[in-house]
C-alpha positions in Angstrom: 134.5 156.5 60.8 131.8 154.0 61.1 131.6 153.5 57.3 135.4 152.8 57.2 135.0 150.2 60.0 132.1 148.5 58.1 134.1 148.5 54.8 137.1 147.0 56.7 134.9 144.2 58.1 133.5 143.5 54.6 137.0 143.4 53.1 138.0 140.9 55.8 135.0 138.7 55.1 135.7 138.8 51.4 139.3 137.8 52.0 138.3 135.0 54.2 135.8 133.8 51.7 138.3 133.9 48.9 140.8 132.1 51.0 138.3 129.4 51.8 137.4 129.0 48.1 141.1 128.8 47.2 141.6 126.0 49.8 138.5 124.2 48.5 139.8 124.5 44.9 143.1 123.0 45.9 141.4 120.2 47.6 139.3 119.5 44.5 142.3 119.5 42.3 144.1 117.1 44.6 141.1 114.8 44.7 140.6 114.9 40.9 144.2 114.3 40.2 144.1 111.0 42.1 140.8 109.7 40.7 140.3 107.4 37.8 137.0 106.0 36.5 136.2 102.4 37.5 134.2 100.0 35.5 131.2 98.2 37.0 131.2 95.1 34.8 131.8 91.4 35.3 134.9 90.4 33.4 134.7 87.8 30.7 136.3 84.5 31.6 137.4 82.1 28.8 135.5 78.8 29.1 135.7 75.7 27.0 132.9 75.1 24.5 132.3 71.6 25.9 133.4 69.3 28.6 136.1 66.8 27.6 134.5 63.8 29.3 130.9 64.6 28.4 131.0 62.9 25.0 129.2 59.8 26.3 126.4 60.3 28.8 127.4 57.4 31.0 124.8 58.3 33.7 121.8 57.8 31.3 120.0 54.6 31.5 118.9 54.8 27.9 121.1 55.4 24.8 121.5 59.1 23.8 119.7 60.4 20.7 121.7 61.8 17.8 121.3 65.3 19.1 120.6 65.1 22.8 119.1 68.1 24.5 120.9 69.8 27.4 119.6 68.4 30.6 120.5 70.5 33.7 120.1 69.4 37.3 116.7 69.9 38.8 116.3 72.1 41.9 115.4 69.0 43.9 117.9 66.8 42.2 118.1 64.2 44.9 114.6 63.1 44.0 116.0 61.6 40.8 117.2 58.7 43.0 113.5 57.8 43.6 114.0 57.1 47.3 111.2 58.3 49.7 113.5 57.8 52.7 116.2 59.9 51.1 113.6 62.6 50.4 112.6 62.6 54.0 116.1 62.8 55.3 116.9 65.8 53.0 113.8 67.6 54.1 114.7 67.2 57.8 118.3 68.2 57.2 117.3 71.4 55.4 115.0 72.3 58.3 117.3 71.4 61.2 121.0 71.5 60.1 122.9 73.8 62.3 125.4 75.0 59.7 122.6 75.9 57.4 120.8 77.8 60.2 124.1 79.8 60.8 124.2 80.6 57.1 120.6 81.8 57.2 121.3 84.0 60.2 124.3 85.5 58.3 121.9 86.4 55.4 119.7 88.2 57.9 122.7 90.1 59.3 124.0 91.1 55.9 120.6 92.2 54.8 120.2 94.3 57.9 123.7 95.8 57.4 122.8 96.7 53.9 119.8 98.6 55.4 122.0 100.3 57.9 124.4 101.4 55.2 121.7 102.5 52.8 120.1 104.7 55.5 123.1 107.1 55.3 121.7 108.4 52.0 118.7 110.0 53.7 118.3 112.7 56.3 117.6 111.9 60.0 114.9 113.4 62.2 115.1 113.2 66.0 112.8 114.5 68.7 114.5 115.9 71.8 113.2 116.8 75.3 115.8 118.2 77.8 115.4 119.3 81.4 118.3 120.9 83.1 119.0 122.4 86.5 122.1 124.5 87.3 123.3 126.3 90.4 124.2 128.9 91.2 121.7 130.5 88.9 124.3 133.0 87.5 126.8 130.2 86.6 129.9 128.7 88.2 131.8 131.3 90.2 128.9 133.6 90.7 129.1 135.5 94.0 126.0 134.9 96.1 124.9 138.2 97.6 121.6 137.0 98.9 120.6 134.7 101.7 118.7 132.4 99.3 120.8 130.0 97.2 119.0 129.9 93.8 119.2 127.5 91.0 118.2 127.8 87.4 115.9 125.3 85.7 115.4 125.1 81.9 113.1 123.0 79.8 113.7 122.5 76.1 111.7 120.6 73.4 112.9 120.4 69.8 113.2 118.6 66.5 116.6 117.9 65.0 117.5 116.9 61.5 120.8 116.2 59.8 121.7 115.3 56.2 124.9 114.6 54.4 124.4 115.6 50.8 125.8 112.7 48.7 127.4 114.9 46.1 129.8 112.3 44.8 127.8 109.1 45.4 129.9 107.9 48.4 126.8 106.8 50.4 125.2 105.3 47.2 128.3 103.3 46.4 128.5 102.1 50.0 124.9 101.0 49.8 125.7 99.2 46.5 128.6 97.4 48.1 126.5 96.4 51.1 123.8 95.0 48.8 126.3 93.0 46.9 127.7 91.6 50.1 124.1 90.7 51.2 123.7 88.9 47.9 127.0 87.1 48.5 125.6 85.9 51.8 122.5 84.5 50.0 124.8 82.6 47.6 126.8 81.3 50.6 123.6 80.0 52.1 122.9 78.3 48.8 126.4 76.8 48.7 126.0 75.5 52.3 122.6 73.9 51.4 124.0 72.3 48.2 127.0 70.9 50.1 124.7 69.7 52.9 122.4 67.8 50.6 125.3 66.4 48.6 127.1 65.2 51.8 123.8 63.7 53.2 123.0 61.9 50.0 126.5 60.4 49.8 126.3 59.4 53.5 123.0 57.7 52.8 124.6 55.9 49.9 127.5 54.8 52.2 124.9 53.6 54.7 123.1 51.5 52.1 126.5 50.3 50.6 127.7 49.1 54.0 124.4 47.4 54.6 124.9 45.5 51.3 128.5 44.7 52.2 127.3 43.4 55.6 124.9 41.1 53.7 127.7 40.0 51.3 130.0 39.3 54.3 127.3 37.4 56.1 126.6 35.3 53.0 130.3 34.6 52.7 130.4 33.5 56.3 127.4 31.2 55.7 129.1 29.7 52.6 132.3 29.3 54.6 130.5 27.4 57.4 128.7 25.3 54.8 132.0 24.4 53.2 133.4 23.6 56.6 130.6 21.1 57.2 131.2 19.5 53.8 134.9 19.2 54.5 134.4 17.8 57.9 132.0 15.2 56.5 134.6 14.2 53.9 137.3 14.0 56.5 135.1 11.6 58.5 134.9 9.5 55.4 138.6 9.7 54.8 138.3 11.9 51.7 139.8 15.0 53.3 142.6 15.8 55.7 142.8 17.7 59.0 144.8 20.3 57.2 141.9 21.1 54.9 139.6 21.4 57.9 142.0 23.8 59.7 142.3 25.9 56.6 138.5 26.1 56.3 138.3 26.9 60.1 140.7 29.8 59.3 138.5 30.9 56.4 135.4 30.9 58.7 137.2 32.9 61.4 138.3 35.5 58.8 134.8 35.7 57.4 133.4 36.3 61.0 136.0 39.0 61.5 135.0 40.8 58.3 131.4 41.3 59.3 132.1 43.7 62.2 134.3 45.9 59.9 131.3 46.8 57.8 129.0 47.0 60.7 131.2 49.7 62.1 131.4 51.6 58.8 127.6 51.4 58.6 127.3 52.8 62.1 129.6 55.7 61.3 127.6 56.5 58.2 124.4 56.4 60.3 125.9 58.7 62.9 127.1 61.2 60.2 123.5 61.2 58.8 122.2 62.1 62.2 124.8 64.9 62.6 123.9 66.4 59.2 120.3 66.4 60.1 121.0 68.3 63.4 119.9 65.4 65.6 121.4 62.6 67.6 121.7 59.0 66.5 119.1 58.0 69.1 116.6 60.2 67.3 117.2 58.8 63.9 115.6 55.7 62.4 116.2 54.2 59.0 114.3 51.5 57.3 117.5 50.5 55.5 117.3 48.8 52.1 119.8 48.3 49.4 121.7 50.3 46.8 119.6 48.4 44.2 116.6 50.6 45.3 118.4 53.8 44.2 118.0 54.5 40.5 121.1 55.8 38.8 120.0 59.4 37.8 120.0 60.8 34.3 122.2 63.9 34.1 124.0 65.6 31.2 126.7 68.2 31.8 125.3 70.9 29.6 127.6 73.7 28.4 130.4 75.1 30.6 129.1 78.7 30.4 126.0 77.7 32.4 128.2 77.1 35.4 128.4 80.9 35.9 124.7 81.0 36.2 124.2 78.0 38.4 127.0 77.4 40.9 126.4 79.4 44.1 130.1 79.6 44.8 130.7 81.4 41.5 127.8 83.7 42.0 129.1 84.5 45.5 132.6 85.2 44.1 130.9 87.5 41.5 129.0 89.4 44.2 132.1 89.8 46.4 133.9 91.2 43.3 131.2 93.7 42.6 131.2 94.8 46.2 134.9 95.4 46.1 134.5 97.4 42.8 131.9 99.6 44.5 134.3 100.1 47.5 136.8 101.7 45.1 134.2 104.4 44.3 133.5 104.8 48.0 137.2 105.4 48.7 137.4 107.8 45.7 134.4 109.8 46.9 136.1 110.4 50.2 138.7 112.6 48.4 136.0 115.1 47.4 134.5 117.8 49.5 131.8 116.8 52.0 128.6 118.9 52.3 126.3 118.5 55.2 123.3 120.3 56.7 121.8 120.3 60.2 118.9 122.1 61.7 117.2 122.3 65.0 114.1 124.1 66.1 111.8 124.1 69.1 111.0 125.9 72.3 112.8 126.4 75.6 112.1 128.2 78.8 112.1 128.1 82.6 108.8 126.3 83.0 106.3 124.4 81.0 104.0 127.4 81.0 106.7 129.5 79.4 106.9 127.1 76.4 103.5 128.4 75.3 104.8 131.9 74.7 106.2 132.9 71.2 109.3 134.4 72.8 110.6 130.9 73.7 110.9 129.7 70.1 114.4 129.0 68.9 116.1 127.5 65.8 119.5 126.9 64.3 120.6 126.2 60.7 124.1 125.0 59.9 125.6 124.2 56.6 129.1 122.8 56.5 131.4 122.2 53.5 134.7 120.4 54.3 137.6 119.3 52.1 140.6 117.4 53.2 143.8 119.4 52.4 146.4 117.2 54.1 145.8 113.7 55.5 149.2 112.1 55.1 148.0 110.0 52.3 145.1 108.4 54.2 142.5 108.7 51.4 144.9 108.0 48.6 146.0 104.8 50.3 142.3 103.9 50.9 141.8 104.0 47.2 144.9 101.8 46.6 143.7 99.3 49.2 140.2 99.1 47.6 141.7 98.6 44.2 144.0 95.9 45.5 141.1 94.1 47.1 139.1 94.3 43.9 142.0 92.6 42.1 142.1 89.9 44.7 138.3 89.3 44.3 138.7 89.3 40.5 141.4 86.6 40.6 139.3 84.7 43.2 136.3 84.8 40.8 138.5 83.5 37.9 139.9 80.7 40.1 136.5 79.6 41.3 135.3 79.3 37.7 138.4 77.3 36.8 137.9 75.0 39.8 134.3 74.5 38.8 135.2 73.3 35.3 137.7 70.9 36.9 135.1 69.6 39.3 132.7 68.8 36.5 135.4 67.1 34.5 136.5 65.0 37.5 132.8 64.0 38.2 132.2 63.1 34.5 135.3 61.0 34.3 134.5 59.3 37.6 130.9 58.6 36.5 132.0 57.1 33.2 134.7 54.9 34.6 132.7 53.7 37.6 129.8 52.9 35.2 132.0 50.8 33.0 133.5 49.1 36.1 130.1 48.3 37.5 129.0 46.6 34.3 132.1 44.5 34.2 131.9 43.6 37.9 128.2 42.7 37.6 129.1 40.2 34.9 132.1 39.0 37.0 129.9 38.5 40.1 127.5 36.4 38.1 130.3 34.2 36.8 131.9 33.9 40.3 128.5 32.9 41.8 128.0 30.2 39.2 131.6 29.0 39.6 131.2 28.7 43.4 127.9 26.8 43.0 129.5 24.3 40.6 132.7 23.9 42.7 130.7 23.3 45.8 128.6 20.6 44.2 131.7 19.1 42.6 133.6 19.1 45.8 130.8 17.2 47.6 131.2 14.6 44.8 135.0 14.6 44.9 135.3 16.0 41.4 137.5 19.0 42.5 140.0 19.5 45.2 139.7 21.8 48.3 142.0 24.4 46.8 139.5 25.0 43.9 136.6 25.3 46.4 138.5 27.8 48.6 139.6 29.9 45.6 136.1 30.1 44.1 134.7 31.0 47.5 137.2 33.9 47.9 136.7 35.0 44.4 132.9 35.2 44.9 133.2 37.3 48.1 135.8 39.7 46.7 133.9 40.2 43.5 130.5 40.8 45.2 132.1 43.1 47.7 133.9 45.1 45.1 130.9 45.3 42.9 128.9 46.8 45.8 131.6 49.3 46.5 131.8 50.4 42.8 128.0 50.7 42.6 128.2 53.1 45.5 131.0 55.0 43.9 129.0 55.4 40.7 126.0 56.8 42.6 128.3 59.2 44.5 129.9 60.3 41.3 126.5 61.3 40.1 126.0 63.3 43.3 129.4 65.0 42.7 128.3 65.9 39.2 125.0 67.4 40.4 127.0 69.4 42.9 129.6 70.5 40.4 126.9 71.7 38.0 125.3 73.9 40.7 122.3 71.6 41.1 119.9 74.2 42.3 118.4 76.2 39.5 116.3 74.6 36.8 116.3 77.8 34.7 119.4 79.8 35.6 119.5 83.5 34.9 122.8 85.2 34.7 123.2 88.5 36.5 120.5 88.0 39.1 
């Protein structure tokens, strides 16, 4: 009878085991049917062999050789302007700018999150000490048949460990995705720093430009007042009319009104510099100077494919794309069985003294294999979602590269055009200055009329003011080109 009972139990156990294996097999087939292999490669993006507007290196101060070497932006490209004050401002901004500090903090967060995610690949070990007291000693509902109300105390000390066996690489893929996101945060910090230095350099150029335009406006005001004195003298001699005096009075008033316009623009540029440096305007001091003190930098565009290696926004988009690709494998792995182990061992008793006896030792070992049979499409939709996000990141990556090429083309075109404009305006300013000097002397002698004097005066001011503005635009176009080319790695290495 006993043997039959034992055989019956064995048959039940075998049946339960076979049923479990059958369910596990169904789950495996379901998972495998929905899984496709993914590729972990950066897709090729078609790039032009050369930039359209890079035929003539307009930014170079010297004529190009027959076969010019590719000259990429230096890591500290702002130093090519040869301004000690600009170097000092950039160093302070990189140390104190709040947006950059936020980006640095995000790098630390992403790196820590990658560590948290990667820790799931390894077993955990915890130490536990537990003291409990229950009453009545026999448990809840126990009938007390003695006068004394007793309670039961237990003491337990143990070590616990748990480990999820990464059979299908779920945790490894999750760690890979987290590392890619951490790398993306590094490239975001680089992009913030590049934008910061570019904005600060352009603001400094604006400050110097407005300082020059203030000097041009003040010189125009001085010329207008000098002309007013000459006209007044001629009127006293009967060689000029009151109308000419009033016209020149108007010219003087307009010249006076023009000076505060540029003083305000200079103040705004100064305030923006302070904000970019993470300080207040009261804390910032500038020696000033002129745009003539900034050397037009030498920079050649190089070849378009180097953009992929240099620009931090492209490298960030690439890292986000690789993270999304790894997330597909994470979602796929969730469709496979999950195997985990846990163990606990230690001693427990009614007192500390009892812990010293061998009888108080205990342990437990648990192995668990689970497979989702029905989840209403949760895991399958997770795979679909991950694949859709990867496609989004892929198109974003391609779009960023396309925009990068356009940024370089715009900067090259702007640099060439503003360079040509500056050369023409420099010649025009020289001619206008000479024409005003001649007309001023001729007017004093009565050789020309007032209209000629007024026109040459206006032409001189407008030409000098425009020439200063175009000089600033040329320098800012060089900054835009540095930024468009990535301007941070002297020797870029793809795939890092």
